[in-house]
C-alpha positions as a Markdown table, in Angstrom:
| # | Residue | x | y | z |
|---|---|---|---|---|
| 1 | Met | -13.9 | 11.4 | 5.1 |
| 2 | Phe | -15.1 | 9.1 | 8.2 |
| 3 | Glu | -18.8 | 10.2 | 7.5 |
| 4 | Ser | -18.4 | 9.7 | 3.8 |
| 5 | Val | -16.8 | 6.1 | 3.9 |
| 6 | Gly | -19.5 | 5.2 | 6.8 |
| 7 | Ala | -22.5 | 6.2 | 4.1 |
| 8 | Leu | -21.0 | 3.3 | 1.7 |
| 9 | Thr | -20.0 | 0.7 | 4.8 |
| 10 | Gly | -23.7 | -1.1 | 4.0 |
| 11 | Ser | -22.7 | -1.4 | 0.2 |
| 12 | Pro | -20.7 | -3.4 | -2.0 |
| 13 | Trp | -19.0 | -0.2 | -3.4 |
| 14 | Ile | -16.9 | 0.3 | -0.5 |
| 15 | Tyr | -14.8 | -2.5 | -1.9 |
| 16 | Ala | -14.8 | -1.1 | -5.4 |
| 17 | Val | -14.1 | 2.7 | -4.2 |
| 18 | Val | -10.9 | 0.9 | -2.0 |
| 19 | Ala | -10.1 | -0.4 | -5.2 |
| 20 | Val | -10.2 | 2.2 | -7.8 |
| 21 | Phe | -8.2 | 4.4 | -5.0 |
| 22 | Val | -5.7 | 1.6 | -4.4 |
| 23 | Val | -4.9 | 1.1 | -8.2 |
| 24 | Met | -4.5 | 4.9 | -9.0 |
| 25 | Asp | -2.3 | 5.6 | -5.5 |
| 26 | Val | 0.8 | 4.5 | -7.4 |
| 27 | Phe | 0.1 | 6.9 | -10.2 |
| 28 | Leu | -1.7 | 9.6 | -8.2 |
| 29 | Pro | 0.5 | 9.0 | -4.9 |
| 30 | Val | -1.9 | 12.4 | -3.6 |
| 31 | Leu | -4.6 | 9.9 | -3.6 |
| 32 | Pro | -5.4 | 8.7 | 0.4 |
| 33 | Ser | -6.1 | 5.6 | -0.2 |
| 34 | Gly | -4.4 | 4.3 | 3.0 |
| 35 | Val | -6.4 | 6.8 | 4.7 |
| 36 | Leu | -9.5 | 5.2 | 2.9 |
| 37 | Val | -8.7 | 1.4 | 4.0 |
| 38 | Ile | -7.8 | 2.5 | 7.3 |
| 39 | Thr | -11.3 | 4.6 | 7.9 |
| 40 | Ala | -13.2 | 1.9 | 5.8 |
| 41 | Ala | -11.9 | -0.7 | 8.3 |
| 42 | Thr | -12.9 | 1.9 | 11.4 |
| 43 | Ala | -16.2 | 1.8 | 10.1 |
| 44 | Ala | -16.5 | -1.9 | 10.0 |
| 45 | Ala | -15.4 | -2.0 | 14.3 |
| 46 | Ala | -18.3 | 0.7 | 14.8 |
| 47 | Gly | -20.3 | -2.1 | 12.4 |
| 48 | Thr | -19.5 | -5.0 | 14.4 |
| 49 | Thr | -19.7 | -3.4 | 17.9 |
| 50 | Thr | -23.3 | -2.0 | 16.8 |
| 51 | Ala | -24.4 | -5.2 | 15.4 |
| 52 | Ala | -23.0 | -7.4 | 18.1 |
| 53 | Gly | -25.2 | -5.3 | 20.3 |
| 54 | Ala | -28.3 | -5.5 | 18.2 |
| 55 | Ala | -27.5 | -9.4 | 17.9 |
| 56 | Gly | -27.4 | -9.6 | 21.7 |
| 57 | Ala | -31.1 | -8.0 | 22.0 |
| 58 | Ala | -32.3 | -9.5 | 19.2 |
| 59 | Gly | -30.7 | -13.2 | 19.8 |
| 60 | Gln | -29.1 | -13.2 | 15.7 |
| 61 | Val | -25.4 | -13.7 | 14.7 |
| 62 | Ala | -23.6 | -10.1 | 14.1 |
| 63 | His | -22.2 | -9.5 | 10.9 |
| 64 | Gln | -19.3 | -7.0 | 9.9 |
| 65 | Val | -20.1 | -4.1 | 7.3 |
| 66 | Pro | -17.9 | -4.5 | 5.8 |
| 67 | Asp | -16.7 | -7.9 | 6.3 |
| 68 | Ile | -12.4 | -7.2 | 7.1 |
| 69 | Leu | -11.3 | -10.2 | 5.1 |
| 70 | Leu | -12.9 | -9.3 | 2.2 |
| 71 | Leu | -11.2 | -5.4 | 2.8 |
| 72 | Met | -8.0 | -6.7 | 2.9 |
| 73 | Ala | -7.7 | -9.0 | 0.3 |
| 74 | Cys | -9.5 | -6.2 | -2.0 |
| 75 | Ala | -6.5 | -3.7 | -1.1 |
| 76 | Thr | -3.8 | -6.3 | -1.4 |
| 77 | Thr | -5.7 | -7.2 | -4.9 |
| 78 | Ala | -5.3 | -3.4 | -5.9 |
| 79 | Ser | -2.0 | -2.8 | -4.7 |
| 80 | Val | -0.5 | -5.8 | -7.0 |
| 81 | Leu | -2.4 | -4.8 | -9.8 |
| 82 | Gly | -1.5 | -1.3 | -9.5 |
| 83 | Asp | 2.4 | -2.2 | -8.8 |
| 84 | Phe | 1.9 | -4.4 | -12.0 |
| 85 | Val | 0.5 | -2.3 | -14.4 |
| 86 | Ala | 2.7 | 0.7 | -13.3 |
| 87 | Tyr | 5.9 | -1.6 | -13.7 |
| 88 | Arg | 4.5 | -2.6 | -17.3 |
| 89 | Leu | 4.2 | 0.8 | -18.3 |
| 90 | Ala | 7.7 | 2.1 | -17.3 |
| 91 | Trp | 8.9 | -1.4 | -19.0 |
| 92 | Arg | 7.3 | -0.1 | -22.6 |
| 93 | Gly | 7.8 | 3.4 | -21.7 |
| 94 | Gly | 11.2 | 4.1 | -24.2 |
| 95 | Asp | 13.5 | 7.1 | -24.6 |
| 96 | Arg | 11.2 | 9.3 | -23.3 |
| 97 | Leu | 10.4 | 7.7 | -19.8 |
| 98 | Asp | 14.2 | 6.4 | -19.7 |
| 99 | Arg | 15.2 | 10.2 | -20.0 |
| 100 | Ala | 12.4 | 11.4 | -17.0 |
| 101 | Ile | 13.8 | 9.0 | -14.6 |
| 102 | Ala | 17.6 | 9.7 | -15.5 |
| 103 | Arg | 16.7 | 13.3 | -14.6 |
| 104 | Ser | 15.3 | 12.2 | -11.6 |
| 105 | Arg | 17.9 | 11.3 | -8.8 |
| 106 | Arg | 15.1 | 9.9 | -6.6 |
| 107 | Leu | 14.0 | 7.3 | -9.0 |
| 108 | Thr | 17.5 | 6.3 | -10.0 |
| 109 | Thr | 18.3 | 6.0 | -6.5 |
| 110 | Ala | 15.8 | 4.2 | -6.3 |
| 111 | Gln | 16.2 | 2.0 | -9.0 |
| 112 | Glu | 19.6 | 0.9 | -8.5 |
| 113 | Arg | 19.0 | 0.0 | -4.9 |
| 114 | Leu | 16.8 | -2.7 | -6.0 |
| 115 | Gly | 18.7 | -3.5 | -8.8 |
| 116 | Ala | 21.0 | -4.9 | -6.0 |
| 117 | Ala | 18.6 | -5.9 | -3.6 |
| 118 | Leu | 17.0 | -8.3 | -6.4 |
| 119 | Ser | 20.4 | -9.1 | -7.5 |
| 120 | Arg | 21.3 | -10.9 | -4.2 |
| 121 | Gly | 17.8 | -12.7 | -4.3 |
| 122 | Gly | 16.2 | -10.6 | -2.1 |
| 123 | Gly | 13.4 | -7.9 | -2.2 |
| 124 | Ile | 12.3 | -6.7 | 1.1 |
| 125 | Leu | 13.2 | -2.9 | -0.5 |
| 126 | Val | 10.0 | -3.4 | -2.6 |
| 127 | Val | 8.1 | -3.9 | 0.8 |
| 128 | Ile | 9.4 | -1.5 | 3.3 |
| 129 | Ala | 8.7 | 1.0 | -0.1 |
| 130 | Arg | 5.3 | 0.1 | 0.2 |
| 131 | Phe | 5.1 | 2.0 | 3.4 |
| 132 | Ala | 6.9 | 5.3 | 2.0 |
| 133 | Pro | 4.6 | 8.1 | 0.6 |
| 134 | Ala | 5.3 | 7.1 | -3.3 |
| 135 | Gly | 7.9 | 4.8 | -2.7 |
| 136 | Arg | 5.0 | 2.4 | -4.1 |
| 137 | Ser | 5.3 | 4.2 | -7.3 |
| 138 | Val | 9.3 | 4.8 | -7.4 |
| 139 | Val | 9.9 | 1.0 | -6.9 |
| 140 | Ser | 7.4 | 0.0 | -9.3 |
| 141 | Leu | 8.7 | 2.4 | -12.5 |
| 142 | Gly | 12.6 | 1.4 | -11.3 |
| 143 | Ala | 12.0 | -1.4 | -11.6 |
| 144 | Gly | 10.0 | -1.7 | -15.2 |
| 145 | Ala | 12.5 | 0.9 | -16.6 |
| 146 | Ala | 15.7 | -1.2 | -15.3 |
| 147 | His | 13.3 | -4.1 | -17.2 |
| 148 | Arg | 13.8 | -6.6 | -13.8 |
| 149 | Lys | 12.0 | -9.8 | -14.7 |
| 150 | Val | 8.3 | -10.7 | -13.3 |
| 151 | Lys | 9.8 | -13.4 | -11.6 |
| 152 | Glu | 12.0 | -10.9 | -9.4 |
| 153 | Phe | 9.5 | -8.3 | -9.2 |
| 154 | Leu | 5.7 | -9.4 | -8.8 |
| 155 | Pro | 6.1 | -11.6 | -5.6 |
| 156 | Trp | 7.6 | -9.1 | -3.3 |
| 157 | Ser | 5.0 | -6.6 | -4.6 |
| 158 | Ala | 2.4 | -8.9 | -3.3 |
| 159 | Leu | 3.8 | -9.4 | 0.1 |
| 160 | Ala | 4.3 | -5.8 | 0.2 |
| 161 | Gly | 0.6 | -5.5 | -0.8 |
| 162 | Met | -0.2 | -8.0 | 1.9 |
| 163 | Ala | 1.7 | -6.3 | 4.2 |
| 164 | Trp | 0.5 | -3.1 | 4.0 |
| 165 | Ala | -2.8 | -4.3 | 3.4 |
| 166 | Gly | -2.8 | -6.2 | 6.8 |
| 167 | Tyr | -1.6 | -3.3 | 9.0 |
| 168 | Ser | -4.0 | -0.4 | 7.5 |
| 169 | Val | -7.0 | -2.8 | 7.8 |
| 170 | Gly | -5.8 | -3.7 | 11.4 |
| 171 | Leu | -4.8 | -0.3 | 12.6 |
| 172 | Gly | -8.2 | 0.6 | 11.5 |
| 173 | Tyr | -10.0 | -2.2 | 13.1 |
| 174 | Phe | -8.3 | -2.9 | 16.0 |
| 175 | Gly | -8.0 | 1.0 | 16.5 |
| 176 | Gly | -11.7 | 1.0 | 16.3 |
| 177 | Gln | -12.1 | -1.9 | 19.1 |
| 178 | Trp | -10.0 | -0.4 | 21.2 |
| 179 | Leu | -10.1 | 3.4 | 21.4 |
| 180 | Gly | -13.7 | 3.7 | 20.2 |
| 181 | Ala | -15.0 | 3.7 | 16.4 |
| 182 | Thr | -14.5 | 7.6 | 16.4 |
| 183 | Trp | -12.3 | 10.4 | 15.1 |
| 184 | Leu | -10.1 | 9.9 | 17.8 |
| 185 | Gly | -9.5 | 5.8 | 16.9 |
| 186 | Ala | -9.2 | 6.9 | 13.3 |
| 187 | Ala | -6.7 | 9.7 | 14.3 |
| 188 | Val | -4.2 | 7.4 | 16.1 |
| 189 | Ser | -4.3 | 4.6 | 13.6 |
| 190 | Leu | -3.3 | 6.9 | 10.9 |
| 191 | Leu | -0.9 | 8.3 | 13.0 |
| 192 | Ala | 0.7 | 5.0 | 13.4 |
| 193 | Leu | 0.3 | 4.7 | 9.3 |
| 194 | Phe | 2.4 | 8.2 | 9.0 |
| 195 | Ala | 4.9 | 6.9 | 11.7 |
| 196 | Ala | 5.5 | 3.6 | 9.4 |
| 197 | Gly | 5.7 | 5.6 | 6.1 |
| 198 | Ser | 8.2 | 7.8 | 7.8 |
| 199 | Leu | 10.4 | 5.2 | 8.8 |
| 200 | Ala | 10.1 | 3.6 | 5.6 |
| 201 | Ala | 11.1 | 6.8 | 3.6 |
| 202 | Leu | 14.3 | 6.6 | 5.8 |
| 203 | Phe | 15.1 | 3.7 | 4.5 |
| 204 | Val | 14.4 | 4.0 | 1.1 |
| 205 | Arg | 16.6 | 7.1 | 0.9 |
| 206 | Arg | 19.5 | 5.9 | 2.9 |
| 207 | Pro | 22.7 | 6.7 | 1.1 |
| 208 | Val | 23.3 | 3.7 | -1.6 |
| 209 | Pro | 26.8 | 1.7 | -0.1 |
| 210 | Ala | 29.1 | 2.5 | -3.7 |
| 211 | Pro | 29.7 | -1.3 | -3.8 |
| 212 | Ala | 26.0 | -1.8 | -3.7 |
| 213 | Ala | 25.9 | 0.6 | -6.5 |
| 214 | Ala | 28.5 | -0.9 | -8.7 |
| 215 | Glu | 26.9 | -4.3 | -8.2 |
| 216 | Ala | 23.2 | -3.0 | -9.0 |
| 217 | Ala | 25.0 | -1.0 | -11.9 |
| 218 | Ala | 26.4 | -4.1 | -13.6 |
| 219 | Ala | 23.3 | -6.2 | -13.3 |
| 220 | Leu | 21.4 | -3.6 | -15.1 |
């Protein structure tokens, strides 16, 4: 994948590809959107290093390709957009989707935990779940199916998108700067991403305490 993304780093298409992958990841969690973002950021680190060397020789200003801030903004926006689309679809899903969620212990548990968190005025679960495998899908669908208010869900979704995008881009870019923009830098960055995902998954899957479950049920 590193070579494939590297071929796109000189073109604005890299932002479109990242946006599509990140948006669709909420519906198809198997898509490696985090891998793509990290790889693009690592390629940016390589481009910056190469450009800096060329600029030093030619006396010109170096440019990042792709631009790190634009890459992070693109990933954040696509993350929030995907969350909101999944949220609205679940909101309007009807009886079939409600029955599917009721049959899924994972979705039901996440819905209870999310309801309890939002009813207490906090939504840190939304942020943490963004790093867990399929956690984004579970939380967005659960919030929509539970008919949580947009003002309760969307700000936390935006914060989650910013945190995930910043972490992923930072891993790829600084990993490439410190370890070299090679497979080693990308591999270490991906391991750090997967480690964060594993910790987030453990948190999301913790049993819901009885009082919190009762509070969530009352809120729904």
